[in-house]
DSSP file (Angstrom, degrees, kcal/mol; ACC not computed):
  #  RESIDUE AA STRUCTURE BP1 BP2  ACC     N-H-->O    O-->H-N    N-H-->O    O-->H-N    TCO  KAPPA ALPHA  PHI   PSI    X-CA   Y-CA   Z-CA
    1    1 A M              0   0    0      0, 0.0    78,-0.1     0, 0.0    79,-0.1   0.000 360.0 360.0 360.0 132.8    9.1    0.8   13.2
    2    2 A R        +     0   0    0     77,-0.1    77,-0.1    76,-0.1    76,-0.0   0.731 360.0   5.5 -75.5 -23.7   12.5    1.0   11.5
    3    3 A G  S    S-     0   0    0      1,-0.1    32,-0.2    32,-0.0    75,-0.2  -0.831  92.8 -64.0-146.6-177.6   11.3    1.8    8.0
    4    4 A P        -     0   0    0      0, 0.0    75,-2.4     0, 0.0    76,-1.1  -0.226  49.4-105.8 -70.0 161.7    8.2    2.5    5.9
    5    5 A I  E     -ab  36  80A   0     30,-2.7    32,-2.6    74,-0.2     2,-0.7  -0.809  37.2-150.7 -82.2 126.1    5.4    0.2    5.4
    6    6 A L  E     -ab  37  81A   0     74,-2.9    76,-2.7    -2,-0.6     2,-0.5  -0.893   7.0-161.0-107.4 110.9    5.7   -1.0    1.9
    7    7 A F  E     -ab  38  82A   0     30,-2.9    32,-1.8    -2,-0.7     2,-0.5  -0.792  12.7-168.9 -89.0 128.6    2.5   -2.0    0.2
    8    8 A V  E     +ab  39  83A   0     74,-2.9    76,-3.3    -2,-0.5     2,-0.3  -0.976  13.2 164.5-125.4 126.3    3.1   -4.2   -2.8
    9    9 A C  E     -ab  40  84A   0     30,-2.0    32,-1.4    -2,-0.5    33,-0.3  -0.811  51.5 -92.8-128.3 175.0    0.6   -5.2   -5.5
   10   10 A Q  S    S+     0   0    0     74,-0.5    32,-3.5    -2,-0.3    31,-0.2   0.915 121.0  18.7 -56.1 -49.2    1.1   -6.7   -8.9
   11   11 A H  S    S-     0   0    0     29,-0.2    33,-2.3    30,-0.2    29,-0.2   0.459  90.9-133.5-107.1  -2.2    1.2   -3.4  -10.9
   12   12 A G  S    S+     0   0    0     27,-0.4    56,-0.3    31,-0.2    28,-0.2   0.743  84.3  91.5  61.3  23.4    2.0   -0.9   -8.2
   13   13 A S  S    S+     0   0    0     54,-0.1    -1,-0.1    26,-0.1    38,-0.1   0.447  89.5  14.9-130.6  -2.3   -0.7    1.4   -9.5
   14   14 A A  S  > S+     0   0    0     33,-0.1     4,-2.9     3,-0.1     5,-0.3   0.396 121.3  30.0-135.7 -84.7   -4.0    0.6   -7.7
   15   15 A K  H  > S+     0   0    0      1,-0.2     4,-2.5     2,-0.2     5,-0.2   0.910 124.7  44.3 -54.0 -48.5   -4.3   -1.5   -4.5
   16   16 A S  H  > S+     0   0    0      1,-0.2     4,-2.4     2,-0.2    -1,-0.2   0.855 114.3  50.0 -68.4 -33.5   -0.8   -0.5   -3.1
   17   17 A V  H  > S+     0   0    0      2,-0.2     4,-2.6     1,-0.2     5,-0.2   0.928 111.7  47.8 -68.8 -45.1   -1.3    3.2   -4.0
   18   18 A I  H  X S+     0   0    0     -4,-2.9     4,-2.2     1,-0.2     5,-0.2   0.934 114.3  47.3 -60.1 -46.5   -4.7    3.3   -2.3
   19   19 A A  H  X S+     0   0    0     -4,-2.5     4,-2.6    -5,-0.3     5,-0.2   0.929 113.7  46.5 -62.3 -46.8   -3.4    1.6    0.8
   20   20 A A  H  X S+     0   0    0     -4,-2.4     4,-2.6     2,-0.2    16,-0.2   0.916 112.5  49.7 -64.6 -43.7   -0.3    3.8    1.0
   21   21 A E  H  X S+     0   0    0     -4,-2.6     4,-2.1     1,-0.2    -1,-0.2   0.922 114.3  44.7 -62.4 -43.9   -2.3    7.0    0.5
   22   22 A H  H  X S+     0   0    0     -4,-2.2     4,-2.6    -5,-0.2     5,-0.2   0.897 112.8  50.2 -70.2 -39.2   -4.8    6.1    3.1
   23   23 A L  H  X S+     0   0    0     -4,-2.6     4,-2.7    -5,-0.2     5,-0.2   0.935 111.6  48.6 -63.7 -43.6   -2.2    5.0    5.7
   24   24 A N  H  X S+     0   0    0     -4,-2.6     4,-2.2    -5,-0.2    -2,-0.2   0.897 112.1  49.6 -62.5 -39.6   -0.2    8.2    5.2
   25   25 A R  H  X S+     0   0    0     -4,-2.1     4,-2.5    -5,-0.2    -2,-0.2   0.943 113.4  45.2 -62.9 -48.5   -3.4   10.3    5.6
   26   26 A L  H  X S+     0   0    0     -4,-2.6     4,-1.9     1,-0.2    -2,-0.2   0.891 111.7  52.1 -65.1 -39.6   -4.4    8.4    8.8
   27   27 A A  H  X>S+     0   0    0     -4,-2.7     5,-2.7    -5,-0.2     4,-0.6   0.921 111.2  47.6 -62.8 -43.6   -0.9    8.6   10.3
   28   28 A R  H ><5S+     0   0    0     -4,-2.2     3,-1.0     1,-0.2    -2,-0.2   0.936 111.3  51.0 -61.0 -46.6   -0.8   12.4    9.7
   29   29 A Q  H 3<5S+     0   0    0     -4,-2.5    -1,-0.2     1,-0.3    -2,-0.2   0.844 116.4  40.6 -60.5 -34.5   -4.3   12.8   11.2
   30   30 A R  H 3<5S-     0   0    0     -4,-1.9    -1,-0.3    -5,-0.2    -2,-0.2   0.419 110.1-119.4 -96.4   0.8   -3.3   10.8   14.3
   31   31 A G  T <<5 +     0   0    0     -3,-1.0    -3,-0.2    -4,-0.6    -4,-0.1   0.820  58.6 155.9  66.9  30.9    0.2   12.3   14.6
   32   32 A L      < -     0   0    0     -5,-2.7     2,-1.5    -6,-0.2    -1,-0.2  -0.720  50.0-131.0 -93.5 140.3    1.9    9.0   14.2
   33   33 A P        +     0   0    0      0, 0.0     2,-0.4     0, 0.0    -1,-0.1  -0.278  69.5 118.0 -84.0  52.7    5.4    8.7   12.9
   34   34 A I        -     0   0    0     -2,-1.5     2,-0.3   -11,-0.1    -2,-0.1  -0.938  38.9-178.7-119.5 139.7    4.5    6.0   10.4
   35   35 A R        -     0   0    0     -2,-0.4   -30,-2.7   -32,-0.2     2,-0.3  -0.964   9.5-151.6-137.2 158.4    4.7    6.3    6.6
   36   36 A A  E     -a    5   0A   0     -2,-0.3     2,-0.3   -32,-0.2   -30,-0.2  -0.920   7.7-172.6-129.8 153.1    3.9    4.1    3.7
   37   37 A E  E     -a    6   0A   0    -32,-2.6   -30,-2.9    -2,-0.3     2,-0.3  -0.887  14.5-139.6-133.0 165.1    5.1    3.6    0.2
   38   38 A S  E     +a    7   0A   0     -2,-0.3     2,-0.3   -32,-0.2   -30,-0.2  -0.930  21.5 165.9-128.7 156.7    3.8    1.5   -2.7
   39   39 A A  E     -a    8   0A   0    -32,-1.8   -30,-2.0    -2,-0.3   -27,-0.4  -0.968  20.5-133.6-158.3 167.1    5.5   -0.6   -5.3
   40   40 A G  E     -ac   9  69A   0     28,-2.7    30,-2.3    -2,-0.3   -30,-0.2  -0.942  16.1-140.4-131.8 153.0    4.7   -3.3   -7.9
   41   41 A V  S    S+     0   0    0    -32,-1.4   -30,-0.2    -2,-0.3   -31,-0.2   0.875 112.6  14.5 -72.8 -40.0    6.0   -6.6   -9.0
   42   42 A E  S    S-     0   0    0    -32,-3.5    -1,-0.3   -33,-0.3    27,-0.1  -0.706  97.4-147.3-132.5  78.7    5.3   -5.6  -12.7
   43   43 A P        -     0   0    0      0, 0.0   -31,-0.2     0, 0.0   -32,-0.1  -0.139   5.0-131.3 -60.3 138.8    4.7   -1.9  -12.5
   44   44 A D        -     0   0    0    -33,-2.3     3,-0.1    24,-0.1    -4,-0.1  -0.303  24.4-113.3 -71.6 167.3    2.3   -0.2  -14.8
   45   45 A A  S    S-     0   0    0      1,-0.2     2,-0.3    21,-0.1    -1,-0.1   0.771  92.3  -3.9 -74.6 -26.9    3.5    3.0  -16.7
   46   46 A Q  S    S-     0   0    0     20,-0.1    -1,-0.2     0, 0.0    20,-0.1  -0.968  83.3 -84.2-157.4 168.4    1.0    5.1  -14.7
   47   47 A V        -     0   0    0     18,-0.6   -33,-0.1    -2,-0.3     5,-0.1  -0.672  57.1-106.1 -78.3 131.0   -1.8    5.0  -12.2
   48   48 A P    >>  -     0   0    0      0, 0.0     4,-2.2     0, 0.0     3,-1.0  -0.228  24.6-118.6 -59.2 148.0   -5.2    4.3  -13.9
   49   49 A S  H 3> S+     0   0    0      1,-0.3     4,-3.1     2,-0.2     5,-0.2   0.839 112.2  58.0 -60.1 -35.8   -7.5    7.2  -14.3
   50   50 A H  H 3> S+     0   0    0      2,-0.2     4,-1.8     1,-0.2    -1,-0.3   0.813 109.2  46.3 -67.3 -26.8  -10.3    5.6  -12.2
   51   51 A V  H <> S+     0   0    0     -3,-1.0     4,-2.6     2,-0.2     5,-0.3   0.908 113.3  48.3 -76.4 -45.0   -7.8    5.3   -9.3
   52   52 A V  H  X S+     0   0    0     -4,-2.2     4,-2.0     1,-0.2    10,-0.2   0.942 116.5  44.0 -57.4 -48.1   -6.6    8.9   -9.7
   53   53 A D  H  X S+     0   0    0     -4,-3.1     4,-1.6     2,-0.2    -1,-0.2   0.904 112.8  51.2 -65.7 -43.0  -10.2   10.1   -9.9
   54   54 A G  H  < S+     0   0    0     -4,-1.8     4,-0.4    -5,-0.2    -2,-0.2   0.919 113.5  43.6 -62.3 -45.0  -11.3    8.0   -6.9
   55   55 A L  H ><>S+     0   0    0     -4,-2.6     5,-2.3     1,-0.2     3,-1.4   0.855 107.8  60.6 -68.8 -34.1   -8.5    9.2   -4.7
   56   56 A A  H ><5S+     0   0    0     -4,-2.0     3,-1.9    -5,-0.3    -1,-0.2   0.861  95.7  60.9 -61.5 -35.3   -9.1   12.8   -5.8
   57   57 A T  T 3<5S+     0   0    0     -4,-1.6    -1,-0.3     1,-0.3    -2,-0.2   0.710 106.5  48.1 -64.7 -17.3  -12.6   12.7   -4.5
   58   58 A E  T < 5S-     0   0    0     -3,-1.4    -1,-0.3    -4,-0.4    -2,-0.2   0.250 126.8-100.1-104.4   9.8  -11.1   12.0   -1.1
   59   59 A G  T < 5S+     0   0    0     -3,-1.9     2,-0.6     1,-0.2    -3,-0.2   0.689  81.7 130.0  82.7  19.2   -8.6   14.9   -1.4
   60   60 A M      < -     0   0    0     -5,-2.3     2,-0.7    -8,-0.1    -1,-0.2  -0.932  43.1-156.6-111.6 122.3   -5.6   12.7   -2.4
   61   61 A D        +     0   0    0     -2,-0.6     3,-0.2     1,-0.1    -9,-0.1  -0.854  28.5 154.9-103.2 109.7   -3.6   13.8   -5.5
   62   62 A V    >   +     0   0    0     -2,-0.7     3,-1.4   -10,-0.2   -15,-0.2   0.086  36.2 117.4-115.7  20.6   -1.7   11.0   -7.2
   63   63 A T  T 3  S+     0   0    0      1,-0.3   -16,-0.1   -11,-0.1    -1,-0.1   0.824  81.5  42.0 -60.7 -31.2   -1.6   12.6  -10.6
   64   64 A G  T 3  S+     0   0    0     -3,-0.2     2,-0.3   -18,-0.1    -1,-0.3   0.433  88.5 115.1 -95.2   1.5    2.2   12.8  -10.6
   65   65 A Y    <   -     0   0    0     -3,-1.4   -18,-0.6   -52,-0.0    -3,-0.1  -0.542  47.7-162.3 -77.4 133.1    2.8    9.4   -9.0
   66   66 A M        -     0   0    0     -2,-0.3   -20,-0.1   -20,-0.1   -21,-0.1  -0.968  24.6-118.2-113.6 121.7    4.7    6.9  -11.2
   67   67 A P        -     0   0    0      0, 0.0     2,-0.3     0, 0.0   -54,-0.1  -0.250  37.0-160.4 -55.1 143.1    4.4    3.2  -10.2
   68   68 A N        -     0   0    0    -56,-0.3   -28,-2.7   -30,-0.2     2,-0.2  -0.889  18.5 -95.2-132.4 162.3    7.8    1.7   -9.3
   69   69 A L  B     -c   40   0A   0     -2,-0.3     2,-0.4   -30,-0.2   -28,-0.2  -0.479  30.5-125.0 -78.2 136.3    9.4   -1.7   -9.0
   70   70 A V        -     0   0    0    -30,-2.3    -1,-0.1    -2,-0.2   -31,-0.0  -0.677  36.5-171.8 -75.3 133.1    9.7   -3.5   -5.7
   71   71 A T     >  -     0   0    0     -2,-0.4     4,-2.4     1,-0.1     5,-0.2  -0.852  38.1-110.9-124.1 159.5   13.3   -4.4   -5.2
   72   72 A P  H  > S+     0   0    0      0, 0.0     4,-2.5     0, 0.0     5,-0.2   0.874 119.5  54.6 -56.2 -36.9   15.2   -6.5   -2.7
   73   73 A A  H  > S+     0   0    0      2,-0.2     4,-1.8     1,-0.2     5,-0.1   0.912 108.8  46.7 -65.0 -42.0   16.7   -3.3   -1.2
   74   74 A R  H  > S+     0   0    0      2,-0.2     4,-1.0     1,-0.2    -1,-0.2   0.889 112.8  50.1 -67.4 -38.3   13.2   -1.7   -0.7
   75   75 A L  H  < S+     0   0    0     -4,-2.4     3,-0.5     1,-0.2    -2,-0.2   0.922 111.9  47.6 -64.0 -43.5   11.9   -4.9    0.9
   76   76 A A  H  < S+     0   0    0     -4,-2.5    -1,-0.2     1,-0.2    -2,-0.2   0.829 111.3  51.1 -67.6 -31.7   14.9   -5.1    3.2
   77   77 A A  H  < S+     0   0    0     -4,-1.8    -1,-0.2    -5,-0.2    -2,-0.2   0.652  91.2  99.9 -80.4 -15.9   14.5   -1.4    4.2
   78   78 A A     <  -     0   0    0     -4,-1.0   -73,-0.2    -3,-0.5     3,-0.2  -0.361  65.1-148.3 -73.1 149.5   10.8   -1.7    5.0
   79   79 A G  S    S+     0   0    0    -75,-2.4     2,-0.3     1,-0.4   -74,-0.2   0.736  89.0   3.9 -82.4 -25.8    9.6   -2.0    8.5
   80   80 A L  E     -b    5   0A   0    -76,-1.1   -74,-2.9    16,-0.1     2,-0.5  -0.957  66.8-148.6-157.0 138.9    6.7   -4.1    7.3
   81   81 A V  E     -bd   6  98A   0     16,-2.5    18,-2.8    -2,-0.3     2,-0.6  -0.959   9.3-165.7-111.6 130.6    5.7   -5.4    3.8
   82   82 A V  E     -bd   7  99A   0    -76,-2.7   -74,-2.9    -2,-0.5     2,-0.5  -0.963   7.7-156.8-116.6 114.6    2.1   -5.9    3.0
   83   83 A S  E     -bd   8 100A   0     16,-3.0    18,-3.5    -2,-0.6     2,-0.9  -0.803   1.6-157.0 -92.7 124.3    1.5   -8.0   -0.1
   84   84 A L  E    S-b    9   0A   0    -76,-3.3   -74,-0.5    -2,-0.5    18,-0.2  -0.763  71.2 -47.8-104.4  86.0   -1.9   -7.3   -1.8
   85   85 A A  S    S+     0   0    0     -2,-0.9     2,-0.3     1,-0.2    -1,-0.1   0.859 110.0 108.8  58.8  42.2   -2.6  -10.5   -3.8
   86   86 A C        -     0   0    0    -78,-0.2     2,-0.5   -77,-0.1    -1,-0.2  -0.984  66.0-117.3-142.5 157.2    0.8  -10.8   -5.4
   87   87 A D        +     0   0    0     -2,-0.3     2,-0.4    -3,-0.1    -3,-0.0  -0.805  27.7 179.3 -99.7 131.7    3.7  -13.2   -5.0
   88   88 A I        -     0   0    0     -2,-0.5     5,-0.1   -80,-0.0    -5,-0.0  -0.988  42.1 -99.9-127.6 138.4    7.1  -11.9   -3.8
   89   89 A D    >   -     0   0    0     -2,-0.4     3,-1.7     1,-0.2     4,-0.2  -0.403  28.8-150.4 -58.8 115.6   10.1  -14.2   -3.3
   90   90 A P  G >  S+     0   0    0      0, 0.0     3,-1.1     0, 0.0     4,-0.4   0.702  88.3  72.7 -65.9 -17.8   10.2  -14.8    0.4
   91   91 A D  G 3  S+     0   0    0      1,-0.2     3,-0.3     2,-0.1    -2,-0.1   0.680  90.6  58.6 -69.7 -16.2   14.0  -15.2    0.3
   92   92 A V  G <  S+     0   0    0     -3,-1.7    -1,-0.2     1,-0.2   -16,-0.1   0.521  86.9  77.0 -92.7  -4.2   14.5  -11.5   -0.2
   93   93 A F    X   -     0   0    0     -3,-1.1     3,-1.8     1,-0.2     2,-0.4   0.826  64.6-179.0 -75.7 -31.4   12.8  -10.3    2.9
   94   94 A G  T 3  S-     0   0    0     -4,-0.4    -1,-0.2    -3,-0.3    -2,-0.0  -0.550  74.2 -17.5  65.3-124.9   15.5  -11.0    5.4
   95   95 A Q  T 3  S+     0   0    0     -2,-0.4    -1,-0.3   -19,-0.1    -2,-0.1   0.375 103.7 122.6 -94.0   3.1   14.1  -10.0    8.8
   96   96 A T    <   -     0   0    0     -3,-1.8   -16,-0.1     1,-0.1   -17,-0.1  -0.506  63.9-124.7 -71.5 125.5   11.3   -7.8    7.4
   97   97 A P        -     0   0    0      0, 0.0   -16,-2.5     0, 0.0     2,-0.4  -0.392  26.2-153.9 -67.7 148.6    7.8   -8.9    8.6
   98   98 A V  E     -d   81   0A   0    -18,-0.2     2,-0.4    -2,-0.1   -16,-0.2  -0.983  12.6-170.0-129.2 134.5    5.3   -9.7    5.9
   99   99 A E  E     -d   82   0A   0    -18,-2.8   -16,-3.0    -2,-0.4     2,-0.5  -0.949  13.8-146.8-116.4 144.4    1.5   -9.6    5.9
  100  100 A R  E     -d   83   0A   0     -2,-0.4     2,-0.4   -18,-0.2   -16,-0.2  -0.955  14.0-176.5-113.0 126.0   -0.6  -10.9    3.1
  101  101 A W    >   +     0   0    0    -18,-3.5     3,-0.9    -2,-0.5   -19,-0.0  -0.649  24.7 151.1-113.9  70.8   -3.9   -9.3    2.2
  102  102 A D  T 3   +     0   0    0     -2,-0.4    -1,-0.1     1,-0.2   -18,-0.1   0.579  60.0  67.5 -80.1  -9.6   -4.9  -11.7   -0.6
  103  103 A D  T 3   +     0   0    0     -3,-0.1    -1,-0.2     2,-0.1   -19,-0.1   0.336  67.6 118.4 -95.6   7.8   -8.7  -11.2    0.0
  104  104 A V    <   -     0   0    0     -3,-0.9    10,-0.1     1,-0.1     3,-0.1  -0.604  69.2-116.4 -76.5 128.6   -8.8   -7.6   -1.2
  105  105 A P        -     0   0    0      0, 0.0     2,-0.2     0, 0.0    13,-0.1  -0.219  35.6 -93.3 -62.0 153.7  -11.1   -7.3   -4.3
  106  106 A A    >   -     0   0    0      1,-0.1     3,-1.2     2,-0.1     4,-0.2  -0.471  23.6-139.7 -67.4 135.1   -9.6   -6.2   -7.6
  107  107 A V  G >  S+     0   0    0      1,-0.3     3,-1.7     2,-0.2    -1,-0.1   0.829 102.8  64.1 -64.7 -31.7   -9.8   -2.4   -8.2
  108  108 A S  G 3  S+     0   0    0      1,-0.3    -1,-0.3     2,-0.1     3,-0.1   0.710  96.8  57.8 -66.2 -18.5  -10.7   -3.1  -11.8
  109  109 A D  G <  S-     0   0    0     -3,-1.2    -1,-0.3     1,-0.3    -2,-0.2   0.493 135.0 -31.4 -88.0  -3.9  -13.9   -4.8  -10.6
  110  110 A G    <>  -     0   0    0     -3,-1.7     4,-2.0    -4,-0.2    -1,-0.3  -0.165  48.5-142.5 149.3 114.6  -15.0   -1.6   -8.8
  111  111 A F  H  > S+     0   0    0      1,-0.2     4,-3.4     2,-0.2     5,-0.2   0.926  99.9  51.5 -59.6 -48.6  -13.0    1.2   -7.1
  112  112 A A  H  > S+     0   0    0      1,-0.2     4,-2.6     2,-0.2    -1,-0.2   0.898 111.0  46.4 -61.2 -44.2  -15.4    1.8   -4.2
  113  113 A V  H  > S+     0   0    0      2,-0.2     4,-2.0     1,-0.2    -1,-0.2   0.934 117.5  43.1 -65.0 -46.3  -15.6   -1.9   -3.1
  114  114 A A  H  X S+     0   0    0     -4,-2.0     4,-2.6    -8,-0.2    -2,-0.2   0.927 114.0  51.7 -65.0 -44.6  -11.9   -2.4   -3.3
  115  115 A R  H  X S+     0   0    0     -4,-3.4     4,-3.0    -5,-0.2     5,-0.2   0.922 109.3  49.8 -58.0 -46.7  -11.2    1.0   -1.7
  116  116 A D  H  X S+     0   0    0     -4,-2.6     4,-2.1    -5,-0.2    -1,-0.2   0.903 112.3  47.3 -61.5 -42.1  -13.5    0.2    1.2
  117  117 A A  H  X S+     0   0    0     -4,-2.0     4,-1.8     2,-0.2    -1,-0.2   0.911 114.7  46.7 -65.5 -42.3  -11.9   -3.2    1.8
  118  118 A I  H  X S+     0   0    0     -4,-2.6     4,-2.8     2,-0.2    -2,-0.2   0.935 112.1  49.3 -65.8 -46.7   -8.4   -1.7    1.6
  119  119 A V  H  X S+     0   0    0     -4,-3.0     4,-2.9     1,-0.2     5,-0.2   0.888 108.7  53.6 -63.0 -39.0   -9.2    1.2    4.0
  120  120 A A  H  X S+     0   0    0     -4,-2.1     4,-1.8    -5,-0.2    -1,-0.2   0.921 112.2  44.6 -60.5 -43.1  -10.8   -1.2    6.5
  121  121 A R  H  X S+     0   0    0     -4,-1.8     4,-2.4     2,-0.2    -2,-0.2   0.903 113.2  50.7 -67.4 -40.8   -7.6   -3.2    6.5
  122  122 A V  H  X S+     0   0    0     -4,-2.8     4,-3.0     1,-0.2     5,-0.3   0.911 108.6  52.1 -63.3 -42.6   -5.4   -0.1    6.7
  123  123 A E  H  X S+     0   0    0     -4,-2.9     4,-1.9     1,-0.2    -1,-0.2   0.905 111.1  47.0 -61.9 -41.3   -7.5    1.2    9.7
  124  124 A R  H  X S+     0   0    0     -4,-1.8     4,-2.2    -5,-0.2    -1,-0.2   0.906 113.3  49.7 -64.9 -41.1   -7.0   -2.1   11.5
  125  125 A L  H  X S+     0   0    0     -4,-2.4     4,-2.5     1,-0.2    -2,-0.2   0.942 111.8  46.0 -63.5 -48.2   -3.2   -2.0   10.7
  126  126 A I  H  X S+     0   0    0     -4,-3.0     4,-2.5     1,-0.2    -1,-0.2   0.853 111.3  53.0 -67.6 -33.0   -2.7    1.5   11.9
  127  127 A A  H  X S+     0   0    0     -4,-1.9     4,-1.8    -5,-0.3     6,-0.2   0.915 110.9  47.3 -65.8 -41.4   -4.7    0.9   15.1
  128  128 A A  H  X>S+     0   0    0     -4,-2.2     5,-2.1     2,-0.2     4,-0.6   0.910 113.7  47.3 -64.9 -41.7   -2.5   -2.1   15.9
  129  129 A L  H ><5S+     0   0    0     -4,-2.5     3,-0.6     1,-0.2    -2,-0.2   0.896 111.0  51.4 -66.5 -39.7    0.6   -0.1   15.2
  130  130 A A  H 3<5S+     0   0    0     -4,-2.5    -1,-0.2     1,-0.2    -2,-0.2   0.840 112.2  46.6 -66.7 -32.7   -0.5    2.8   17.3
  131  131 A S  H 3<5S-     0   0    0     -4,-1.8    -1,-0.2    -5,-0.2    -2,-0.2   0.539 113.5-118.0 -86.7  -6.0   -1.3    0.4   20.2
  132  132 A G  T <<5       0   0    0     -3,-0.6    -3,-0.2    -4,-0.6    -4,-0.1   0.623 360.0 360.0  80.5  12.6    2.0   -1.3   19.9
  133  133 A A      <       0   0    0     -5,-2.1    -4,-0.2    -6,-0.2    -5,-0.1   0.487 360.0 360.0 -75.2 360.0    0.4   -4.6   19.1
């Protein structure tokens, strides 16, 4: 893959952060040269405390992470863009493949349920990438 996997959600502070952290953890564990980043269409000022706390229980520290804006340059540099229930102008992707995960529950409705859905999707994605599918 030529660039990082870019997970994009509306605020860049929950779904995309959870997805990127878990993908990076799984890639490290499996020795895969894959990395992920997160971004938002309308970034929040910070990651909500329930997301920070939820990830901390799994050994992931995002206390210093600041949500950032998805830009055309970041989209173009990505090897894959995964949109988590947000709209991004398709004209800015160029040749970058895009997946939509619109069925992921809102983190604000319950961290554990959203986390489980995101991790299941991340695990399928990383298995497909590892197998070359």
